[in-house]
N, C-alpha and C positions, 0 to 999 in steps of 0.2 A: 563526437559528442552527441550528434543528432542522427537518428535513423530516418530513412526515407520510405514513402509508400511505393507500391509496385510501379508507379509511373516513372520511377527513376531510370528503369531500363530503356524506355523510349527516349527519355531526355538524353541519356548518354549516347544513344545511337544518333540522334539529331545533332549533338554537339561534338561529334568526333572529328578531329583534325584529319583531313584527307591525306595530308603529306606524312605526318608522323604516326597517325593512328591513335593518338592520345585522346582521352575523353575528359570532360570537365563537368562538375556538379554546379558550377556557377550559374546563377539565374534559375535554379530549380523552382518551378511554380507549384509543386504539389505539397502534400502534407508532411510534416516532420513529427518525429517521436523522440522523446528523451526519458530514459529511466532515471537518470540522476541530474541534479543541478550541480555543476562543477565550479569551484573557484580555482583559478590558475594564479598561483602566488609566485612571482618571479621578480627578483631584484637583479637587474643587469650586472653581472660580474660580482655579485655579493651573495654567495650561497649561504654563508652563516646568517646573513640578514634575512634571507628567504625562510630559513628554518625558524628563526625567531618570530617572524611574522606569521608563519603557519601555526606555531604553537599558540600565539596570541589570539588568532582568529578562532581556533578550536575552543579555547577557554571562554572567549566572548560569546560564542554560539551557545555554550552551556549556561553561562550566566543569564543571557537575555531570553533564551527560548527553551532552556532545560533540555537541549539536545545532547545526549550523552556522547562523549567522544567514541565510545565503542559502537555507536550506531552510524558512524560516518565511514565512507569509503576513502581511505587515505592512501596516497601514492606519492612516491618520489619519482620525478620525471626521468631521473638518470642524467640530467644535464644541469639546468639552471634553477629549478624550483620544485614546487610541490603542488599536488592537486587534492582538493578537499571536496568530496562528493556527498550530497544530501539526496536520499531517495525521494522520489515524487510522492510516496505514500505519506511523508511527513506533512504534506500540504493538501491531502485529500485526493491526490491523483490528477493527472492532466491528460486530456484527450488529444490525439493527433490533430494537427492544425497547421495551415500555412503560416499562421502568425505565431506559432509556438516559440521560435527563436527570440522574437521580440519580447514575448511575454516572459520567457525565462530571464532575459536581460533585465527587464524591469524588476522581476522578483529578486534577482541577485543584488541589484542596486538598493532595493528596499531593505533587504536583510542587512547589508553593510551599513546603510544609513542608521538603522536601529541599533546595530552593534556599537557603532562609534558615535551615536547621538548627533547626527548631522542631518541637515535638510537635503532634499533632492538637489537643490541648486548648489549647495556646497559640495555635494558629491560629484556633480558635473565638473566643477572647477578642479577638484582633486584628480578626477579621471583625465582631464586634459593635461594636467601637470605631469601625470604619470606617462602619458603617451609622448609628451614632449621631453621626457627624461629630465624633468626639473626636480629639485629636492621636494619631497612630499612626505606626508605623515605615513604611518604604518600601513593603513588600509589601502593607500594608493598603489601598493605593490600588487594588488589584485587587478588583473587585466580584464576590463569590462568590454573589450572589443572582440572577444572570442566567441560570442554567442551568435554564430552564423553557421553556414555549411562548410566551414573549413575542416581540414583533416585534424583529428584529435587522436594522439597516440593511445593505443590500447595497451592493456597490461601485458608485460613480458615482451614488448616490442623493443627492438634494438635501435639506438640512435647512431648518428654519425661519429660520435666519440667512442663507440664500442660498449657503452653501458646500456642497461635495460631499465625500462620503466617498471618498477616493482611496487607491489602493495605492502603497506606497513600497518601494524596494529597501532592502536592509540598509545599503548605503553611504549612502543618503539619510537614513535614520533616524539613523545613528551620526555623521554628519558635518555635515549641513546645519543652519544656524541656524534658529531657530523662524520667522523672517520668511519664509524661502524655503519652508518647509513649508506655511505659511499660503497663500503664493502658489500652490502646487501645487493647493490646494483651491478656487481660484477658478473652475475649470472641470473637467469630468469628464476622466478619463484612460482612454478606451476601449481604448487599445493596451497597457495595463499587463498584464503576465503575471508570475506568481511566478517568482523566479529559479531555484529548485530544481525540476527536473523530477521528477514523481512516478514513481518506478520501483519495480519489484517487488524489494524488498530485505528481508533478514531483520532484524527489530528486535533490539536488544541484549537479552540475558536480563534485565537490570535493568529496562528499559522494558517488556518483556513481562510481567514479574512485577508491575509497578505496575498494569497494566490488569487482570490477574487479581485483584489485591487489590481494585481498585475494583469489579470485577464481582461479587465475593462479599462485599463489605463489608456488615455488618448496620447500616444507618443508624438503624433504630429503636432498637436496643440502645444505640448510641453516643449518640443524642439523649437517651435516658432517663438515661444515665450522666452526661451533661454539662448536663442541664437545670437552670438556676439556680432556686433556690427563694427564698422570702421572706427578704430580708436577705442573700442570697447574692451574692457577687461574680461568680459565673458561672465561676469557675476550676475548680471540682471539683464532683462530684456522686456520689451513691451508685449503684453499679452494680445493675442488675436482679438481684434475688436468685435468679431462676431461670435466669440466663444460663449458669451452670456446673452446672446440674442434669444428671444422667445422661441420655444421649440415649434417645429412644424408637425402637423398631424401625421402619424405613422411612426414617429421616432420620439414622441414626447417623453415617455418613461426613460429611455436610454439617455437622451440629451440632458434631462433634469438630473439624472443620477450622476453623470459625469461632472456637471456643474457643481453639484453638492459635494462630491468627493474632492474636487479641486479646492473648494472653500475650506473644507476640513483640513486639507493637507497644507494649504498655503496661507492660512490666516489663524488668528487667535480668537475668532468669534465663537460664542457659545452656540450650543445646538438650537436654542430657541431663536437666536438672532439669525442664524443661517436659514431656519425655517421661514422667517419673515421675508428674507431676500428671495428665496426660491419661490415662495408664494407670489411675490410681486412679478417675477419673471414669468411664472405660469399664467398669471392673469393677462399678460401681454399677448398670449397666444390667441388665435382665432377661436379655438375650442378648448378652454382651460380644463385641466383635470380636476376632479372633485377634491375637496379638502382632505378627505380620508386618504386618497392616493398620494398627495403631497407629503402628508405626515409619514406614510409608509416608506416613501422614497428617502426622505431625510433620515429616518430611523435606520434604514438599511445601510445607507452610506456611512452613517456614524459608526455602526457596528463593524463595517468592513475596513474602514480606514484606521480606526483605533488611534487617530491622531491625538485627540484630546482625552486621554484615558482618565484623567482626574475628574472629568465632568460626568463620568458614567453614573456615579452615585447621585448626582444632582439633576439627572435628566427628568424632565416633566412631560415628555411626549408620550410615555407609556404609563398608563394608570396602574400603579402598584397593586390596587385592590381588584383590578379587573380579572386577575388570574383566579381569584376565589370563585368567580362565576363561570368563566369560560376558559378552557385550556385548548390550545391548538396543537397540531402534530409536532411543531418545532419545540414545544416545551418538553416533549418526551424523547427527543432524538438521542440525547446523551445517555439517558437511562436505557433506552432500547439497544443502543450499541454496546453498552456495558454488559447487558444481559446476553446478547447473542455473540459477542466476540469472545473467542476462546484463546487461551494462552497456547503458545507453541510448545508442544511436548513431543519427545522422541517416540517414534514408532518404527516397526520393521515390516518389510514385505517378504522376509526370508530369502531375499536375493541380495547378497552383500554389495554387488556392483551398483544396483539401483539405490540401496540404502545410502551408500557413499555419495552417489551423484546428487541425491535429494537431501543429503545431510539429515536424514531421519525425519524430515518435515513432510509427512504424508497425509495429515488430516485434511479432509475435504476433497481429496483426490479420488478419482474413480479407477479401480483396477479391474480389468477384464481378463478372465482366464479362459482361453479357447482351446479345445482339444477334442479328439475323437472319443466315442463312447468307451467307457471302461478304462480311461487313462487316469482316473482318480482325481478329477478336478475338484470335486467337493471335499475330498480329504485334504487336499492342499489348502483350500480355503479354511477348513477346520483347524489345521495346524497353524495357519496364519492368525486366526482368532485366538487360539489358545496361547500362542507366543506373546501376543500383545496384552491379553488379559492378565496372564500370570507374570510376564516380565515387566509390564509398564502400568498395570492397574487401569487399563482402558476399558470402556464399555462398548459392546458391539450388539447389533441386531443381525444375526446371521441370515443372509438372504437365501442361501441354499438349504432348504429345510426338508426333513424327511417326509413332510406332507406331500411333496411333489412326486414321491416314488410309490410303487406298488407295495403290497403288504410284505412280500419277501425282502425287497430291498430296504424297506423302512426299518425292519427289525435289525438288519445288518448295519444300518447307518445310525442307529439309535443315539450314539454319544454326540452327534453333530451339534445339537442345540443345548448341550449341558453346560457349555463353557462360556456363558455370556454374562456372568456376574463377576465383578471385580473382587479382589481379596478384601477390599474394604466393605463389601456387602452392598454396593450400589447396584440397583436393578436397571437393566437396559429396557426391558419390556415386561408385560404382565407375566409373572411366574405362575405355574400351576403346581400346587403342592403334591408331593408324591411320597410314597413309602418305598424306598429302594431295598429290595431284598437281595440275598446272594444270588449270583447268576447260576443258572442251571448248566449242566454239562452241554457243551457244544455252543453256548452263547458267547458273544464277544464281551469281555469284561469292560467296565468303564475305566477311563484313564485315571489311575490312582492319583497322579500328581495334580490333576485338575479337580478331582472330586473332593480331595481332602480340604483345601481351603475354601472351596466354593460351596460345598454342601450339596445335598440331594435335591436340587431344584431343576425344574424343566421349564424352558421359556418357549412360548409360542410365537414365532416370527410372523411378520405380515407377508407371507409368501406361501405358495403351495396350491396344488390343484385339488387336494383332498381337504375336507372340512375337519375341524377338531373332533366332531362327533364320530366320524368314520374312523379317524385315526385312533380315537379312544377305544373303539371296539376292536381295532387291530391289536392293540397292546393288552386288552383285557381278555382276548381269546386264549384259552389255555393251550399251550403247545410247548414242546421242548425248547424251541428256539426263542420263544418270547421271553422266558427267563425271569419273569416277575421282578425285573429291576424297578420298573415304574408302573404305578397304577394311576392313571390319570383321573382327575376329578371331573365327573360328568357335568357338575354344575359349572366349574371353571371353563370347560370346553364350550358349553352353550353360551356363556357370557362373551367369549371371544370369537364365536363363529362368525358373527356379522362383521368383524373387523378384518378378516382375511381377504386378500385379493389374489388374482391369478399371478403366477410367476412369469418372468421373462424367459425366453428360450435359451439364453446363454447363462453360464454361471458367472455372476458378477457381484461384487461387493463394494459398497461405498464406505470408505474409512471415515467414520463419522463420530 
């Protein structure tokens, strides 16, 4: 479930049993990484019940958070249950950290609490009941004790019963009878791919707030507050008496933020009431924070916890008229992300093996083509551009431009920058109008398939050692090989001359 940083190698060497030679990851003190948050759904000895609980959880995630089933990583363990995975991008991403397993545990518990409309305390009770194998409600089938460095079966691994852990589509999980799912686990499924492509997308504010809540959650204080004592049922416990003590200098913001989050999560107080309490705690400090900072902390905690959602419209801490005078960066974040986030669209690099491995998702990736002189690197890049322009209506700015070649080579490579406009007529860069005449004898004709839908336009890319003015003279010089296909506009050349910069030494293109 979790990956380790490079210090795991040293840890394994130190923790090697001298007699058996076996190593252990127990007690690993380094940083962890997790691509997915997994829910392990397992009803002991009741596989039909595990299937029913898995279907129920998938439906609840959709109803509560609009997480489409097709965007989940769904697996049948091949034994007793199912694994439901949510990619970290749904919550804005998580950085490697020694505390990551605990943070993921808190996030999983919070998601379940929201899905089943339970408090964190009730969730703790249900979790204890599940571990004690007592009768419990549906969500208690989710094992909350797996979020540590234990081994987690990977896809297509074989268990002791001879079945394989296999991936399932959302349709297979929701519609197939149990017998058919069991049959899928008789052999590995190496061609399985998650349905939803992982794209760069802005998470919803609610999901992002949940991750911030999990990242800053004080698990030690919560465990102390809910630790069952002798004769206790485990439903309640006394809170640490120092939890709401005035903060010390150096940790004032963090302490007050945790206290505020706790009040939002474990009380029915309104935002203004919590503001008064936090303000009183702040005033007990030797050096209290300014009133503006206290309002900011309470407002931030309110946004992140989302506990009292019905109060959002009634909030009085943020002046609704203030946005008419001053707008901050956060006010434009969503619009900025919408503008710069592009939908995932298929592309090709003309190499079927790479296309299949990347599933056609090549946008934003850098491809470097290295070869000796005369191996036609630039023509391969040209073909790549033409295939994506004509086949998928993408836009390109070709980085290998005829401006970087001498006069003779430039005339021979003339078609290189002709194919940068999509069939829909969208322009990738500044076009220079030209009158294309028929090629003279001995000249290379332009590619008919590209010229017909694109038209006789020439685009000047931001690369090349020669200026547009000198290149214009090259193509306006009468000669048999020049062929009069393109007569560049001197005015357009002069306008673009200041925008060009020197090329890099290798032929490279960014699929953009």
